[in-house]
BASE-427998 format. One line per field, with one value per residue: residue in one letter; z, y, x of N, C-alpha, C in turn. Coordinates in pm, 1 decimal. Atoms other than C-alpha are relative to their C-alpha. Example, Ala and Ser with C-alpha at 12.3 -4.5 7.8 and 13.67 -1.06 7.14 Angstrom:
# BASE-427998
residu	(A/S)
n.zz	(0.0/-6.0)
n.yy	(-119.0/-119.0)
n.xx	(89.0/-82.0)
ca.zz	(780.0/714.0)
ca.yy	(-450.0/-106.0)
ca.xx	(1230.0/1367.0)
c.zz	(0.0/73.0)
c.yy	(120.0/109.0)
c.xx	(90.0/-77.0)
***
This chain:
# BASE-427998
residu	(M/K/T/S/T/I/D/L/D/A/M/P/N/R/L/A/E/L/P/D/C/P/S/R/L/F/V/R/G/S/I/P/R/V/P/M/V/A/V/I/G/T/R/S/C/T/R/Y/G/R/R/L/A/R/A/F/G/S/A/I/A/T/A/G/W/C/L/V/S/G/L/A/R/G/I/D/G/E/A/H/R/G/T/V/A/S/R/G/L/G/V/G/V/L/G/S/G/L/D/V/W/Y/P/A/E/H/Q/V/L/G/E/E/L/L/E/L/G/G/A/V/I/S/E/Y/E/E/G/T/P/P/E/R/W/H/F/P/R/R/N/R/I/I/S/G/L/A/Q/A/V/V/V/V/E/A/G/L/T/G/G/A/L/I/T/A/S/L/A/L/D/Q/G/R/P/V/F/V/V/P/G/D/V/D/R/P/A/S/E/G/C/N/R/L/L/R/D/G/A/H/P/V/L/G/P/G/D/L/V/E/E/L/S/L/V/L/G/P/P/L/G/T/P/G/R/T/A/D/D/K/L/V/E/A/V/A/A/G/A/Q/L/S/E/L/A/D/E/L/G/S/P/E/P/E/V/R/L/R/V/A/R/L/R/A/D/G/R/L/A/G/A/G/G/T/V/A/P/G/R)
n.zz	(-114.2/34.7/25.2/-85.5/55.8/-91.9/39.5/-53.1/-154.5/-57.6/57.8/-74.4/22.3/100.6/115.9/-11.1/1.8/145.5/75.4/108.8/-69.8/54.8/-101.4/-61.6/37.1/-12.7/-57.6/-41.0/-99.5/-79.5/6.3/-133.3/-58.9/-9.4/99.0/126.1/67.4/130.5/67.2/129.6/111.5/120.7/26.9/70.4/-85.6/22.5/-96.2/-118.8/-71.8/-70.6/-113.3/-89.6/-31.8/-106.2/-133.0/-54.0/-45.4/-122.7/-105.5/-31.2/-80.2/-128.2/-66.7/-48.9/91.8/126.2/126.3/91.1/148.6/102.6/28.1/126.4/34.1/-7.5/-147.1/-92.0/-34.1/-63.1/-131.7/-99.5/-19.9/-120.6/-106.7/-41.0/-53.5/-144.8/-72.1/-38.5/8.3/126.4/77.0/137.7/60.0/148.5/105.4/35.8/-105.1/-85.4/58.5/125.5/-32.1/95.5/111.4/-39.8/-68.5/-124.5/-88.6/-143.2/-87.0/-53.1/-99.0/-113.0/-71.6/-76.9/-82.3/-98.2/-78.2/90.8/74.6/148.6/19.4/124.4/0.4/110.8/-38.7/61.5/148.4/89.6/64.7/-43.6/114.2/-10.0/-59.5/-147.4/-69.7/-67.7/-93.3/-103.9/-49.7/-83.7/-112.7/-67.7/-57.6/-113.2/-110.4/-47.3/-69.8/66.0/145.6/49.7/138.2/36.5/158.2/65.6/108.7/-7.5/10.8/-53.9/-124.1/-119.2/-5.2/-31.7/-141.9/-71.7/-4.1/-89.4/-137.7/-25.0/3.2/-117.2/-108.0/-53.1/37.8/114.6/-5.5/127.0/10.5/131.4/66.0/108.6/89.4/153.8/2.8/23.2/-118.9/-101.4/46.4/-82.4/-135.4/-12.2/29.8/-125.5/-76.3/35.0/-40.4/-145.4/-85.7/-92.1/54.4/-109.2/57.9/-28.6/-115.2/-127.2/21.0/11.6/-124.8/-98.4/64.6/-38.1/-136.9/-25.3/41.6/-46.4/-155.6/-4.7/52.9/-87.6/-7.1/-122.5/-63.3/-36.0/102.9/94.4/134.1/-40.5/-81.1/116.5/69.3/-93.8/13.8/119.0/1.5/-81.8/79.4/81.8/110.6/72.6/33.9/110.2/-31.5/-81.6/85.3/64.9/-95.9/-51.1/119.0/-18.1/77.6/-78.7/-70.8/-122.7/-108.4/-38.7/-99.5/-117.2/-72.9/-69.3/-122.2/-112.1/-53.4/-104.0/-126.6/-53.9/-8.9/114.4/16.5/124.8/111.7/121.6/42.6/-105.8/-139.7/-119.7/-130.8/-102.4/-125.5)
n.yy	(-70.6/-131.4/-12.5/-89.4/-36.0/-27.7/-78.4/75.1/22.3/105.9/128.4/64.7/-60.0/78.5/-49.1/-149.8/-14.7/30.7/-117.7/-17.1/18.8/-99.5/-112.2/45.0/126.8/22.3/128.9/61.9/87.8/-54.8/55.3/77.1/-23.9/116.5/27.3/33.6/86.8/12.4/134.4/-53.2/103.9/-2.3/29.2/114.5/94.8/148.4/34.5/6.2/-139.2/-34.7/67.1/-17.9/-134.6/22.2/60.5/-110.2/-97.7/48.4/21.3/-139.4/-72.0/70.3/-51.0/-127.5/-118.7/-50.7/33.4/-110.6/20.6/-114.7/53.0/22.7/145.0/85.1/9.3/-116.8/18.5/130.2/-26.4/-57.0/94.7/75.6/-85.7/-8.8/136.6/26.8/-128.7/-71.6/-146.0/-17.7/-133.6/21.4/-139.8/-4.2/-100.0/-76.9/-60.8/102.9/21.0/83.0/114.4/56.3/37.4/-23.9/110.6/-9.7/-95.2/56.8/27.7/-132.9/-31.1/81.7/-58.7/-113.3/54.3/66.5/-96.1/-41.8/-135.9/-12.9/-129.6/-32.3/-139.1/-51.5/-57.8/100.4/-24.2/21.2/118.8/69.0/-20.8/106.4/-64.5/-22.0/116.6/-1.4/-90.1/74.5/120.6/-50.6/-9.0/149.1/42.4/-91.8/38.8/154.6/24.4/123.6/41.5/143.6/30.4/146.7/25.3/-121.5/0.8/-92.4/-126.0/-10.1/-82.9/68.1/-17.2/-141.1/-15.6/49.6/-93.9/-110.9/40.0/22.9/-151.4/-67.5/78.0/111.6/129.0/50.0/150.3/56.5/158.6/46.0/70.8/93.3/-97.3/-31.4/-51.8/-133.2/-64.8/10.4/-39.7/-123.7/29.2/81.5/-102.6/-67.0/78.3/8.9/-134.6/-25.3/-2.8/108.8/98.9/52.4/131.8/43.9/-84.7/-4.4/-75.4/-158.9/-50.3/8.6/-94.0/-135.7/-32.8/-62.9/-147.2/-58.9/33.8/107.1/-8.9/-68.0/86.7/94.3/40.6/139.3/96.2/8.8/55.2/143.1/-3.0/-4.3/128.6/106.1/-16.9/30.5/146.9/39.2/-32.5/104.6/-31.8/86.0/-66.6/-82.1/-111.8/-83.3/-79.2/-102.8/-92.4/-89.6/-52.8/64.9/128.9/119.7/49.8/-74.1/42.8/146.0/-17.7/-49.8/100.8/109.7/-31.4/8.8/126.7/41.3/-76.4/49.1/-90.7/65.1/136.4/33.0/23.1/-16.9/-121.1/-39.3/-25.3/-38.7/-57.6/81.4/-1.7)
n.xx	(-67.8/-56.2/-147.3/-59.2/-134.2/-104.3/-113.9/-121.2/-6.2/70.8/-44.2/-94.4/-117.0/-87.6/26.9/-26.6/-156.8/-47.4/-9.8/95.0/124.2/121.8/23.8/138.4/67.8/131.6/22.2/120.3/-33.3/-102.3/-133.3/-40.1/-125.1/-51.7/-113.5/57.5/-78.8/51.6/2.3/17.4/-38.4/54.9/139.7/12.6/-50.2/38.0/95.5/-81.6/-17.9/129.7/33.6/-79.9/23.6/122.3/-44.7/-70.9/85.7/63.2/-90.7/-15.3/121.7/3.5/-109.4/54.1/-67.2/74.2/-54.1/8.4/-18.8/78.4/132.1/-4.3/35.6/-97.7/-53.0/50.9/133.4/-10.8/-61.3/106.5/109.3/-59.6/19.6/135.8/37.5/-35.8/50.4/-101.4/-4.9/-67.8/24.9/-12.4/-45.8/41.3/-76.5/110.9/74.4/57.4/136.0/-23.2/-64.6/-75.1/93.4/130.4/55.5/-59.6/70.7/55.3/-95.5/-44.5/112.8/-21.5/-92.4/57.6/104.7/-88.0/-84.8/-110.6/12.8/-15.0/-70.7/-42.2/-29.1/59.5/133.7/120.2/27.7/-140.8/6.9/-135.2/-99.3/-115.0/-119.8/43.2/-17.8/-136.7/5.1/73.0/-77.8/-79.7/109.2/8.2/-127.4/-19.4/83.0/-44.4/-126.8/-52.7/59.6/6.7/31.5/49.6/-40.1/-20.7/-72.4/-124.6/49.4/117.6/16.3/-62.6/-143.6/-9.9/17.2/-113.7/-117.5/22.5/-7.3/-133.8/-46.6/61.6/-53.9/97.1/-43.4/79.1/2.4/43.2/20.4/-63.6/79.6/-77.5/-95.8/54.2/140.2/-13.9/46.1/-113.9/-128.1/-35.3/-31.6/-121.5/-102.1/-15.6/-70.0/-157.0/-60.5/9.1/143.0/-0.2/95.5/90.5/35.2/138.6/62.4/-67.6/-155.7/16.6/40.1/-135.9/-89.4/52.4/-4.0/-133.4/-1.0/114.1/39.7/93.5/143.9/87.7/105.6/19.7/-131.2/-52.3/56.2/-104.8/37.8/20.9/161.0/115.0/-4.3/72.2/148.0/42.3/14.4/112.9/123.1/33.4/-76.6/-87.3/-129.0/7.3/81.1/-80.6/-86.2/69.9/42.8/-118.0/-91.7/-137.9/-14.5/47.6/-110.3/-38.3/108.9/-27.1/-105.0/49.6/111.0/-75.3/-67.5/110.4/12.5/-125.1/24.0/122.7/136.3/89.2/-19.6/61.9/-92.7/55.6/53.3/86.2/-67.1/86.6/-57.5/-49.9/59.5)
ca.zz	(1313.1/1323.6/1196.3/1424.5/1340.3/1557.7/1541.9/1628.3/1996.2/2018.2/1799.8/1942.0/1999.9/1787.0/1493.8/1593.5/1603.7/1232.3/1026.0/761.8/1008.1/866.5/1040.6/1118.6/1102.5/1039.7/1244.5/1316.8/1634.5/1878.0/1834.1/2099.5/2352.3/2344.3/2166.9/1792.0/1554.2/1165.0/973.7/593.4/262.6/-84.7/-220.1/-446.4/-167.0/-159.9/43.3/290.9/354.4/408.2/666.3/832.7/823.4/1015.6/1273.4/1327.6/1357.9/1622.6/1802.1/1832.9/1942.8/2203.7/2327.0/2393.8/2117.9/1826.2/1478.4/1232.3/838.1/531.9/529.0/181.9/-6.4/54.7/372.7/518.4/523.5/626.9/935.7/1050.8/999.5/1258.4/1484.9/1463.9/1508.3/1832.3/1939.9/1939.4/1876.5/1521.2/1316.5/943.9/752.1/425.7/122.5/70.9/264.8/541.9/359.9/58.1/151.1/-40.9/-139.6/-103.8/11.5/323.4/450.3/697.0/809.2/890.1/1072.6/1281.1/1385.4/1504.6/1684.3/1891.2/1995.9/1708.3/1452.9/1082.3/986.3/719.2/633.0/342.6/381.5/320.2/-44.9/-153.8/-395.2/-348.5/-600.0/-670.5/-532.9/-186.5/-99.0/-61.3/138.4/360.7/432.1/627.4/875.3/923.6/993.1/1205.8/1432.1/1474.2/1729.0/1500.6/1128.3/1024.3/649.8/552.9/180.3/-31.8/-388.4/-505.7/-578.7/-401.2/-82.7/150.3/75.1/90.7/433.8/544.4/423.2/594.3/914.7/899.2/833.4/1137.4/1359.1/1381.2/1389.8/1080.1/1117.7/806.4/714.8/482.7/205.3/-105.2/-318.7/-645.7/-520.0/-641.1/-318.5/-120.7/-311.2/-123.1/204.0/141.1/-7.1/337.8/527.3/326.0/425.7/787.5/888.3/1169.3/1053.3/1227.0/1204.6/1328.8/1577.9/1883.6/1758.9/1666.1/2006.1/2189.5/1936.0/1993.3/2368.4/2352.4/2179.9/2319.1/2666.7/2800.1/2635.4/2783.7/2756.4/3001.5/3239.1/3232.1/2928.7/2697.3/2327.7/2475.2/2697.9/2373.0/2209.2/2512.4/2483.8/2120.4/2163.9/2445.2/2186.2/1981.2/1718.4/1480.5/1408.1/1063.8/1205.1/1479.7/1194.2/1023.0/1336.1/1453.6/1100.8/1166.2/953.1/1060.8/1156.1/1383.4/1559.6/1571.1/1752.1/1998.2/2074.8/2127.5/2385.7/2568.8/2559.9/2727.2/2985.6/3054.7/2945.5/2623.4/2550.6/2234.1/1897.9/1543.2/1384.3/1706.1/2040.4/2378.7/2703.2/2951.6/3292.0)
ca.yy	(629.0/985.7/1087.4/1292.0/1463.2/1435.1/1644.7/1536.2/1597.4/1328.6/1069.6/780.2/892.3/632.1/773.7/1141.7/1105.9/1021.1/1296.8/1248.0/1199.2/1352.6/1677.8/1522.3/1204.1/1124.5/861.3/662.9/476.7/501.6/416.1/151.8/242.7/-97.4/-239.9/-270.5/-524.9/-479.9/-791.1/-735.7/-927.0/-976.8/-943.4/-1227.4/-1488.7/-1856.8/-2050.9/-2124.1/-1748.3/-1685.3/-1942.2/-1853.4/-1471.7/-1568.3/-1764.8/-1467.2/-1223.0/-1461.1/-1510.9/-1140.5/-1052.3/-1338.2/-1184.8/-854.4/-658.4/-449.7/-568.0/-288.8/-327.2/-145.1/-364.8/-456.0/-776.4/-1080.8/-1097.7/-769.5/-853.4/-1237.3/-1120.0/-885.0/-1166.4/-1357.3/-1051.4/-1010.9/-1395.2/-1376.8/-1045.1/-856.8/-500.7/-373.8/-54.5/-45.3/248.0/346.1/513.3/692.9/904.6/721.3/748.7/557.7/214.4/46.0/-235.6/-193.1/-550.7/-476.0/-223.7/-485.6/-601.7/-237.9/-179.8/-494.9/-356.3/-42.6/-247.5/-422.8/-105.7/-58.7/233.7/300.2/587.7/792.6/1111.7/1176.0/1397.8/1223.8/1203.0/1141.1/846.7/565.4/689.9/446.8/701.0/715.5/370.5/385.5/698.2/497.4/224.0/468.6/518.7/128.0/84.6/399.0/287.8/-74.9/-172.9/-477.6/-572.8/-923.9/-1025.1/-1339.6/-1354.8/-1096.9/-1074.9/-892.4/-581.3/-439.3/-259.4/-521.0/-483.7/-96.7/-128.2/-354.7/-121.8/176.1/-29.3/-113.3/262.8/358.8/98.7/-155.5/-515.3/-702.1/-1075.9/-1287.3/-1622.2/-1818.9/-1980.8/-2213.4/-2049.2/-2090.6/-1949.1/-1617.4/-1520.1/-1599.4/-1439.2/-1104.2/-1278.0/-1501.6/-1187.0/-1007.9/-1313.8/-1309.5/-948.8/-1005.3/-1015.6/-1241.9/-1575.3/-1675.5/-2027.5/-2020.9/-1840.1/-1967.3/-1867.6/-1519.1/-1474.8/-1581.8/-1353.8/-1047.3/-1087.9/-987.3/-667.8/-593.7/-748.8/-1020.8/-1082.0/-879.2/-1159.2/-1423.1/-1458.8/-1787.7/-1925.7/-2046.9/-2176.4/-2533.8/-2458.5/-2379.0/-2694.4/-2911.9/-2738.1/-2792.3/-3161.2/-3172.7/-3040.8/-3342.8/-3199.6/-3418.4/-3355.3/-3227.4/-3002.3/-2877.6/-2777.1/-2579.7/-2415.6/-2310.7/-2227.2/-2447.6/-2732.6/-3058.0/-3195.0/-2892.4/-2979.2/-3345.7/-3257.0/-3041.5/-3309.9/-3570.0/-3346.5/-3291.6/-3653.3/-3714.5/-3440.7/-3636.9/-3361.0/-3566.1/-3920.6/-4112.1/-4219.7/-4186.0/-3912.1/-3874.8/-3730.8/-3687.9/-3509.4/-3676.2/-3765.8)
ca.xx	(-934.4/-824.6/-483.5/-259.1/88.5/397.2/707.8/1071.4/1027.7/756.6/933.5/1124.1/1454.9/1639.3/1450.3/1472.1/1859.1/1884.5/2035.7/1771.0/1473.2/1131.1/1050.1/700.5/510.5/146.0/17.6/-290.9/-300.5/-1.3/369.9/448.2/716.7/852.1/1180.2/1104.7/1225.7/1187.9/1106.2/1153.3/1207.0/1105.8/750.7/831.6/883.4/861.5/609.8/893.1/966.6/600.2/572.6/885.8/801.9/466.0/646.2/896.8/614.8/438.9/758.3/825.1/469.2/492.6/822.5/635.5/836.4/693.5/731.5/780.4/756.4/639.4/318.5/409.0/312.4/521.5/744.2/631.7/275.2/333.3/528.4/248.9/-11.2/214.2/195.8/-190.0/-239.6/-53.2/-223.6/98.6/202.3/296.8/378.8/336.1/522.7/347.7/499.8/173.5/-77.0/-255.9/-588.8/-427.5/-364.0/-105.7/-131.9/-508.1/-565.3/-360.3/-601.1/-768.4/-431.4/-338.1/-671.0/-597.7/-272.8/-445.1/-709.5/-436.1/-255.8/-5.7/21.8/20.4/255.4/373.8/563.3/345.4/12.0/-323.2/-407.9/-32.5/-33.5/230.6/487.9/782.2/1047.6/848.7/955.3/1332.7/1275.1/1014.7/1272.1/1482.1/1186.4/1161.8/1521.5/1523.6/1241.6/1395.3/1664.5/1725.6/1659.7/1559.8/1577.3/1382.6/1425.7/1572.2/1693.3/2002.0/1783.2/1489.2/1379.3/1488.8/1864.1/1802.2/1672.9/1936.4/2207.8/2041.5/2027.1/2395.5/2472.6/2250.5/2440.3/2139.2/2239.0/2111.2/2000.1/1943.6/1786.4/2034.5/1906.3/1990.2/2272.2/2068.9/1735.7/1684.7/1481.4/1799.0/2058.3/2044.9/2032.8/2332.5/2527.1/2457.3/2569.0/2903.3/2939.7/2905.4/2535.6/2438.4/2259.4/1950.6/1806.0/1451.3/1205.3/1362.9/1714.8/1593.8/1432.9/1766.5/1970.0/1731.6/1746.1/2128.8/2027.4/1690.3/1700.8/1492.8/1152.7/862.3/622.7/528.9/834.8/1006.7/812.0/1083.3/1067.6/1097.5/781.5/585.0/715.1/599.4/261.1/227.6/302.9/40.1/-213.0/-146.9/107.6/316.1/664.6/584.6/327.6/570.4/813.7/548.9/432.2/787.8/916.2/1205.3/1356.7/1213.7/1561.0/1621.5/1280.9/1373.4/1686.2/1511.8/1250.6/1526.5/1692.5/1351.8/1308.3/1654.4/1544.1/1228.5/967.4/863.3/812.9/730.8/891.2/876.8/662.5/461.5/563.0/396.0/453.4/667.2/556.1)
c.zz	(-44.7/-14.9/81.8/-67.6/122.4/-76.2/62.1/150.2/57.0/-74.4/84.2/-28.2/-93.4/-150.6/-15.4/-4.1/-131.4/-48.8/-110.8/48.1/-61.8/102.4/75.5/-57.5/6.8/44.3/46.4/108.4/89.0/-6.8/122.3/50.3/54.1/-98.0/-139.4/-82.1/-149.8/-60.4/-160.0/-93.9/-123.5/-24.4/-71.3/82.6/-7.4/125.0/150.3/78.0/48.6/127.1/119.2/52.1/104.2/126.0/66.1/43.5/134.6/97.0/60.6/76.7/129.8/99.9/61.5/-77.6/-94.0/-122.4/-94.4/-156.8/-85.5/-40.7/-169.9/-28.4/35.8/156.2/83.4/57.0/78.3/157.2/76.7/8.5/124.9/110.3/39.7/45.2/146.3/74.2/49.8/-58.1/-147.5/-63.6/-149.2/-52.5/-147.7/-76.5/-67.7/111.2/74.9/-40.8/-136.6/28.3/-122.6/35.8/52.6/95.4/143.5/91.6/148.4/79.6/73.7/110.8/123.1/84.0/100.7/109.6/120.0/66.6/-78.6/-65.0/-145.6/-13.7/-130.5/-2.2/-106.5/49.9/-60.8/-135.7/-90.4/-58.7/27.4/-118.3/27.0/90.5/160.5/82.2/65.0/122.2/141.6/75.2/121.5/143.2/69.1/57.8/126.4/132.0/78.8/81.9/-71.9/-128.2/-11.8/-148.9/-27.1/-112.7/-66.7/-138.6/-6.6/-17.5/75.1/134.9/112.8/26.1/42.4/146.4/79.6/9.9/72.9/146.1/43.6/20.8/122.4/141.1/51.7/-39.4/-95.9/10.2/-130.1/0.3/-128.5/-70.4/-122.6/-83.2/-133.5/11.2/-19.7/124.5/111.5/-30.3/72.1/131.3/23.9/-31.7/147.3/103.9/-32.0/49.9/136.3/65.7/90.8/-54.6/109.7/-65.1/29.1/100.0/120.3/-6.4/0.3/119.3/91.9/-68.9/44.9/145.0/23.5/-38.4/73.3/162.2/-1.3/-58.4/116.2/35.4/131.2/61.2/-2.2/-108.3/-128.4/-135.6/22.3/77.2/-107.2/-77.5/68.0/-18.2/-125.2/-7.1/90.5/-72.3/-133.1/-148.9/-43.1/-34.6/-118.4/33.8/98.8/-101.1/-69.6/97.2/50.0/-103.2/-7.3/-88.2/78.5/79.3/117.6/120.0/50.7/111.5/152.8/80.1/59.5/125.7/93.4/34.6/109.5/132.2/77.0/-12.9/-115.0/-5.4/-144.3/-116.1/-129.1/-44.1/120.2/124.4/102.7/108.9/87.4/128.9/112.3)
c.yy	(134.8/15.0/123.4/22.9/8.1/61.9/-90.4/-21.5/-109.3/-125.4/-76.2/51.1/-59.5/46.9/136.9/32.7/-12.5/131.2/33.4/-29.8/96.6/101.3/-35.3/-133.3/19.9/-119.1/-24.7/-113.7/68.0/-90.3/-68.4/45.4/-117.9/-31.5/-47.7/-76.5/15.6/-138.8/42.6/-119.3/29.0/-6.9/-121.3/-127.6/-126.7/-35.7/-9.6/125.6/51.8/-64.7/47.5/151.6/4.1/-35.7/106.2/99.4/-42.3/-3.5/123.6/52.3/-87.5/47.8/140.6/120.4/34.2/-30.0/114.1/-49.1/92.4/-46.9/-16.4/-148.9/-85.8/-13.6/88.7/-40.6/-144.3/31.3/74.8/-81.3/-79.0/82.3/-3.9/-147.2/-25.1/123.4/91.2/161.9/34.8/125.1/-23.2/144.7/3.6/89.0/82.9/76.9/-105.3/-23.8/-82.8/-116.7/-57.6/-104.1/10.0/-118.1/-18.6/90.4/-74.0/-54.2/115.5/38.6/-104.1/33.9/111.2/-54.2/-60.3/84.9/61.4/137.7/-46.9/143.5/30.6/136.5/73.0/51.7/-92.9/43.5/-21.3/-136.3/-74.7/1.4/-83.4/65.3/14.1/-137.6/-16.8/102.7/-52.9/-81.9/63.4/15.5/-142.7/-27.5/90.1/-30.4/-134.0/1.8/-125.1/-13.7/-149.0/-17.4/-141.3/-37.7/127.1/-35.5/85.5/144.1/7.5/74.1/-73.9/26.2/145.1/29.1/-50.1/85.3/114.7/-37.6/-19.8/155.4/74.1/-91.2/-109.6/-119.0/-52.1/-159.9/-53.1/-140.3/-51.0/-78.3/-80.6/99.3/9.9/38.8/132.4/86.1/7.3/75.7/126.8/-38.7/-71.1/113.3/85.5/-80.5/-9.6/122.5/20.5/-4.1/-132.3/-107.4/-23.9/-116.6/-44.9/104.0/4.1/53.6/135.7/58.9/15.9/109.4/147.5/41.6/61.3/127.3/79.3/-6.5/-121.9/16.8/66.5/-74.7/-82.4/-43.6/-146.3/-101.0/-13.4/-59.5/-151.1/-13.2/-9.4/-120.3/-105.3/29.8/-26.5/-151.0/-51.1/21.4/-108.6/19.6/-100.9/79.3/93.1/131.2/94.3/75.7/118.8/104.9/73.6/59.6/-42.7/-124.2/-118.9/-65.3/81.5/-41.6/-129.1/-0.1/66.3/-96.9/-111.2/59.6/25.8/-125.4/-60.0/72.1/-51.8/78.2/-53.3/-141.8/-35.9/-24.3/23.4/137.6/61.8/23.8/25.4/47.4/-100.5/8.6/66.3)
c.xx	(57.1/153.8/70.1/146.5/88.9/124.7/137.7/7.0/-87.7/31.4/71.9/120.9/110.5/-23.4/36.3/136.3/43.6/16.6/-105.9/-142.2/-93.1/-4.8/-145.3/-55.7/-145.8/-17.5/-153.0/35.9/110.4/123.8/35.1/127.2/59.1/112.4/-62.0/99.2/-60.5/19.6/-38.2/46.6/-80.5/-160.9/-13.0/44.6/-43.6/-98.3/66.4/23.0/-119.4/-20.2/110.8/-15.7/-113.8/53.2/102.0/-90.6/-72.7/105.1/32.7/-109.5/-6.7/109.0/-28.2/70.7/-102.5/67.7/-33.1/33.9/-52.0/-134.0/-38.7/-43.3/121.7/51.2/-54.9/-140.0/-20.3/36.5/-97.2/-112.6/41.3/-27.3/-146.9/-49.7/47.6/-31.0/111.9/-11.4/75.8/-20.1/31.3/36.9/-47.4/82.1/-113.2/-74.2/-68.7/-141.9/20.4/66.8/64.5/88.1/-142.6/-64.9/56.9/-69.5/-59.7/123.0/48.0/-83.2/24.4/113.2/-30.3/-80.3/87.6/98.0/119.4/-40.4/11.6/58.2/49.6/80.1/-62.0/-145.0/-101.7/-27.2/125.6/-20.3/133.6/94.6/126.2/106.1/-34.9/70.7/145.0/14.6/-65.8/88.0/86.5/-73.7/-6.3/117.5/35.3/-74.9/55.0/120.9/76.7/-75.2/16.4/-33.5/-35.1/40.5/9.2/74.8/136.7/-45.7/-135.5/9.4/67.9/154.1/17.2/-4.3/106.8/111.4/-20.1/23.5/135.8/59.7/-53.3/45.5/-97.8/57.1/-108.9/-6.6/-65.6/-28.4/80.8/-95.4/73.5/61.5/-57.0/-146.3/-2.7/-56.4/95.5/123.6/56.2/40.3/141.9/120.5/27.5/73.6/160.5/66.9/1.5/-114.0/1.0/-117.0/-98.9/-83.0/-140.3/-45.5/69.1/137.3/-24.7/-28.5/144.2/102.6/-47.4/25.7/129.7/-4.3/-115.8/-10.7/-92.3/-140.1/-85.9/-120.4/-17.5/124.6/19.2/-53.8/86.9/-75.3/-26.9/-142.1/-101.8/18.6/-81.0/-156.1/-44.7/-17.8/-120.7/-139.0/-5.2/85.1/87.7/117.0/-5.3/-81.4/69.4/96.7/-75.0/-44.7/116.4/78.3/134.3/22.7/-40.7/126.0/40.0/-115.9/18.8/111.3/-25.0/-97.9/91.7/45.7/-110.9/-44.1/98.5/-22.6/-138.6/-123.8/-75.4/25.9/-71.1/115.3/-54.9/-53.2/-101.5/58.7/-107.8/64.4/52.5/-78.1/92.4)
***
């Protein structure tokens, strides 16, 4: 796909208004004109973090919003895999020229974002290698494009905390997944929560919180997280599978199932549930 160049006048206003906004961007694809959410985190993520990042990416896509990340290994890439799986919009911001995919194994993922109507962008000319000092600067574009930032897993150092700090400086709300206090991949998240970031407890909770910032989801009107849960049950999902699918702890899913049973929308007991009549 051909690379184009846009200047300040053609950039989204929330990015163009930043005092350190780049004077131009190189773009493949088209930057979607819908609300954007950054999902970021450590490259050294856990299996839990990967699963939750994918679930967040899917939830954001289903809501009709655009997910922006650095297309890095770990949380970034998993979130965009969730975007692609749900046929959603995504923007990847590279710390290299657009003809130098980094990491190289994410080229296919980036091309899938392009095929779905998203974009891959950079402030660096083609041929520019992924130098270490490019990535902290790249992060200001991620937070600048986004109207909200979500941190899934983050250590005490690294790009995720840099992006979260930039987002706070830019007046963007920051949502954070809490984690075990002794887990290195959650130390940065817990520090952000201690300092006033908003906790988020699962994909459904995230969409509800983001709706207060971005407005109602742009996806299918009236289709709630509970509707999706009932549909998954109708497809024969077990409680353990529902927890994996939603990226939520099984006790949280069990409580939601109990509420739906009380409302008559679900029936069943134990590890198996079934739609109500």
